[in-house]
N, C-alpha and C positions, 0 to 999 in steps of 0.2 A: 132362505137360510137365516138363522138367528145367531147372534153372537153376544156374549156378555163381556163387558170391559171391567176390569178390576184395577183400582189404584192401590198400590202397595209399596212399602219400602223394602220388600223382599223380592228381588228380581228372579223370576222363574228360571231364567237361563243362567243365572249366576253372574256372568260378565258378558260384555259385548266384545265379540271376537272380530278384529279387523273391520269393525263397523258393519259387519254383515248381519247384525241382529234382526234386521227387518226381513231377511231372506232365510237365515239359518233355521229358525223355528218353523217357518212355513214349509220349507223343503223337507225338514225332518218329519213333520206331520204327514205330508203327502206321500213320502216314500215308505213310511211305516204303514199307512193305510193301503198303499198299493200292494205291499207284501202280504198284508192281512187278507186283502181281497183275493190275491192269487192262491193263498192257502185255502180259503173258504170255497172257491170254485174249482180247486184242483188243477190250476194252470201254472206252468212254469213262470216265475216272476219276470224272467227276461222276455219271454214270449208276450206276456200281458203288456209290458212296456212297449215292445215293438209294435203291437197292434194299435196302440193309442198315441203314438208320437205324431206331432205335426210333420207332414211330409216336406222334404227338401223343396219340392216344386211349389209348395204353398206359401213360401216366404216372398215378400214380407207378409206377416200374418197378424191380423187385427184381433186382439184379445177381447173377450166380453167386457172387460173393464176399460177398454179404449186404448191400451198401449199397443204399439205396433212393433212386433218382434222383427228385428232387421234381417237376420239370416241365421241359418243353422242347418245341420245335417245330423240329427240325433241318432238315426239308425246307424250311420257310419261310425259314430263314436262308440255306441254300445257294441256293435259288431267287432270293432277293433279291440276293445277291452276283453270281450269273450274269446277272441282268437289268441290274444297274448296270454291270458290266464289258462287257456285250454278248458273252457267251461264245461263242455260235454264230458270230457274225461273226469273232471272233478265231480260231476254228478254221479258218474258210475262209481268212483272211489267212495263217495259219501254213502251210497246204497250198501256197499260192501262193509263199510265201517259200522253202519247202523245195525247190521246183522250181528256184529260182535259186541254191540252195546257201547260203541265209542261215539264221542260227541264231536262231530265235525259240522261246521256251518259255512254256507256261502251266502254272502249278502251283496245286493246290488243297490246302487244309488245313481239315478240319472236326474239331472237338474238343469234349470236355466237360471242364470243370474240376470239382474237388471242393474246396470251400473253406468257411470259416466254423467252424473248430474251436473248441470242443467238437464234439459233446455230451460231457458229463463222463463218461458211462458208457463211452465209447470212448477219451477223450483225457485225458492228464494230463502235467504236467511235474514230474518228481521227486516224484510223488505228489500234487501240487496239481492239483485238477480244473480242466479248461479251461472257463471261463465268462468273462463280462465284465460290466462294471458301469457304472452312471451315477448320479450324484447331482445333483439339481436343487434349487436354492434360489431362490425368488423373493422379493425384498425388498418392503417396503411400498410402494416407489415403482413397482412393477410391472416393474422390471428384474430380470434373472435371471443367475445364474452356474451353469454346469453343469460338473461335474468327471468325468473319465473315467480309466480304467486303461490306455488306449491312449496312443500318442504319434505325432503326425503327423510324417512324414518328407518332407513335400511333397505329400501326397495331398489337402490341402484339408479336413481334418477340421473345422476351425473353421467353415467354410461349411456343410458337410454336416450336422453335428450340430445347428447352430443352426437350419437349415431344418427338420429333423425335429421339434424341440421347438416351433418356431413353428407348424408345421402342426397339431400335436397340441393346443397350448394357445391359439393365436391371439395370442401375444406377438410383436411384430415381431422378426425375426431380428437386426436391428441393436441390439436391447436385450438380447441374450443373449450373455454372455461365456463363452467356452469355455476351460477349463483342463485340460491333460493332463499326465500323466507326472510330476507332483510327488508323490513318495511321502510327503511330510509331510501332504498334504491330500487326495489322490485316493483314492477307494474302490479296493479291491484289484482288479487286473485282470491279464490275461496278456499284454498288449502288442500291438504292431502287426506283423503279418507274415501271409503265407498268405492274403491277401485277406479277412481276418477282421474288419476294423474295423466296417464297416457291418453285416455279418451278425450280429455279436455286440454290440458296444458301441452301434451304431446302434439295434439292437432294444432294448437296455437303456434307452436314452434314450426311446424311444417308450413303453415299459412304465412307466417312472418318471413320464413326463408324464401317462399315463392314470390313474395313482394320484392325481396332483394334480387331474386333471379330475373324478375321482369326489368328491374332497373339495370341490372348487369347486361341484359340483352341490348338495351338502348346504348349503353356505353360501348359495348363490343362493336355494334354496328357503326358507331361514330369512329372508333379507332381503326376499324377495317375498311371504312369508307364504302359500306354496302347498306342495303335496306335490311331492316330487321327480318323481313320475310325471307331473306336469303341465308339466314343463319340457322344452324341446328345445334342442339345442346347434347352434350354427354357429360356425366358428372365431372366437374372440374374445369370445363372449358366450353366456349362457343366456337364453332368453325363454320366456314363458308360451304354451302352445299356444293358438292362436286369438286371442292378444292380443300380437303381436310388439312392440308399443310398451312393454309391461311387460317389462323386461329388466335384466340386470346384466352389465356388461363384466367381462372377466377381471381388469382392473386394479382395478375396484371390489371385486371378490370378494377379491382378494389383500389389499387394504388392510383389508377387514373381517376377514380371517384373523388380523390383528394387533390389531384394535381393536374388533370387534363380532361375534365368532363365536358360534355356538350354545353354550348352557350344556353343559358336560361335554365339549366338543370340545377337543382339544389345539390350542393356538395355533400360529401359524406356517404357512408354506406351503413345505414342502420334502419331497422323497421320494428314496429310493434304491432301485435295483433291480439285482439280480444276475441276469443272463440266462443260463440254461443251455439252449442250443438243443436242441430235440427231434431235430434231424437236421442234417446238413450241407446246404449249398446247392450247386446244380450249374449254374453259368453255362456258356454254350456259345458257339461262334463258327463262322463260315464265312468263310475268307479265300481270295482268289484273287490270284495274283501273275503278272505278265507281264514277261518279260525279253527283252532283245536282247543277243546276244554278238558282239563284233567278231571277224571271221574271222582277222584278222592279229595283233591284240594279245591277244585273248581277254578283253578288258575286259567286265565284266558290267554292264549298265545295267538297273535296275529301271524299266521304262516306266510300269507302273501297279501299284498295290496297293490292293485293295478289302477292307476288314475290316468284317464285319457281326457284331456282338456281341449276345448276349442275357444281360443281367445282371439280369433281373427289372425291377421298377419302378425308374425312374431318378429320383433325388432332385434332382440338379443336372446338366443335360446338359453344361454347359461343363466341370465337374469331370471327368466321365466321359470326355469327348473328350480332355482333357489327359492323363488316365491312359492312354488307348489310344494316343495319339500317342507318348508317352514309351516305352510298352511295345513298340510296333512298332519304334522305333529301337533299343531294346535287343535285340529279336529279330533285327533285321538284323545286329547285331554278331556273334553266334556263327555265323550262317549264312555270312557272307562275310569277316569281318575278325578277330575276337578269337580268340586261341589261345595257350595256355601251351605253350611248346616246351621239351622237355628233351633233354639228351644221353643217351648210353647208360648213364651213371653216375647219372642222376637229377638232374643239375644244371640249373637253369632257365637258358635261354639268352636269354630276352627279358624281363628283369626291370625294364625301364624303359618309360615311355610313348613313348620314341623307337622302340622295337621292338615294342611291343604296340599294335595298331591299334584305336583307339576311333572309331566313326563320329561325325561331326559333322553340322551342318545341311547341309554341302556334299554329303556322301554320301547323305543321307536323301532319298528320293523324296517326291512329294506323296501323303501318306496320304489315302485316301478312306474315310471311316468312315460307319457307319450302324448301325441297331439293329432287332432284333425284341424283343418283350416277352412273356415268359411268367412272370408273378409266381410267386414261391415260395409255395406254399400254407400253409406252416407258419410263415413269418416274419411278424412283426407288421405290417410295411409292404410285404411282398412283394419285398424286395431280395435280391440274391444276392452281390454283390462282383464287381469287374472288374479290379483292379490287375494281377493276374498274367496274365490271359487273353492279351493280345497277345504276351507273351514266350513263351507256350506255342505259339500258332498260327503266328506269323510264320516261325520257322526252317524248318519242313517245307514251308510254302508256297513259300518262296524256293528251297529245295533241290529240290523237285519241279519247279519251273519250269526250273531250270538243267538238270537231268537230262532233262527233256522236250525241251529244245532240242537235246540231244546224242544222244537215243535213236536217231535214224536211223543213227548211226555205231556202234551196238552198245554204247554206254555206258549201263548201267542203274543205276549207283550211284556216288556220290562222297561221301566223308566231309566233314562240315563242319569248319571253314570252307572253302567252295569258292572257290578263288582262281584267277586267270588261269593261274598256274603249274600248278595241279592239272589244269586243263582241257587245257592244252598237253601235259602229261605223259601224261594218259589217252589222248589222241588219238595221240600218238607211239607209245605202247606197242601200239596197234592198227595202227600203220603207216599212219595216215591223215594226209594233207596237204590242207588246205583251200585252194582257189584262188578 
């Protein structure tokens, strides 16, 4: 394989979306090539993908470039998307519409992301190894504060991190204060981008909480006058095996950590963990888009869009759904609207939002979302990350659908953003007039 690298002040992708610029372009190229190949050999694009997926039983899978994909079930994701959208029925409907000269397209995008940087052996920023951190301090009252080296930009870290700690320690999430991004108080971290917050800082929170749970077990054994081996844990308390009425809640244990801890044990109830992931995480998705194109104005209407994501174990479904909805709308933007336009001298021509089209709720279709779950085997809670995924998968699904609608007229590719003008121009160049 040969590749040319070009240094320019004109970014081909326009802007970096949710830091997925390293993946978005690659997936777009792969998915467009896959659809073009399916057209050339006369095979259904869904079938072609199914035949070439890494099989579930082959994970973990070592890529030719050395990365080890942690887990996945790509067939299940695409099958679920096809079932939700009723793919076979859509193909029948499309065939009927084509007989009438109507423009209907169905586009598929299946992708794997690579997120959660570190590991430190592979990643650094100016020599500083890429890890992330969490510090948890539980006060004698049983309420906690947790500090992180990441910073929420609207992803809902406050909810997600609190839920992770609550699940590990049994402290109600509403009693856990989350503090991020304060360099005066937070443990050192590498920040929020590249869908790395839950894969790294979320993992650090779980590991720090487990350190505290280990200490809590020692204190509970002391208070109950039993061996640690005689204790069992359920979220919120330790109890004696075979005698569940003999127990100590996490709040009682925390109070004892400040007032009645074992001799020789350090007082207090706090822990810090710097998490250096052993591997990246590999979320995936299967998206199907259905478009109708007006024969006179060439206006593109996204009739349906089904997005099935696999981000491992989901901590908060509503948070994830919000991430996916926002990302899909961002993915719609470069596919059909947003573009930085330059003249021949490199001057930008659309430098204001009057000229640069940003999709709003008016342009956004009804996003239909769903999930499959293949936990990451190396992550403490099996999570993978999801923020970038929809911005990666949406553009090629939309582009593939539009090109699919136009393929009977010999159009096999259009550069994004695909606009009504580009469709009109492509048809005109082929001497085609639709009636």
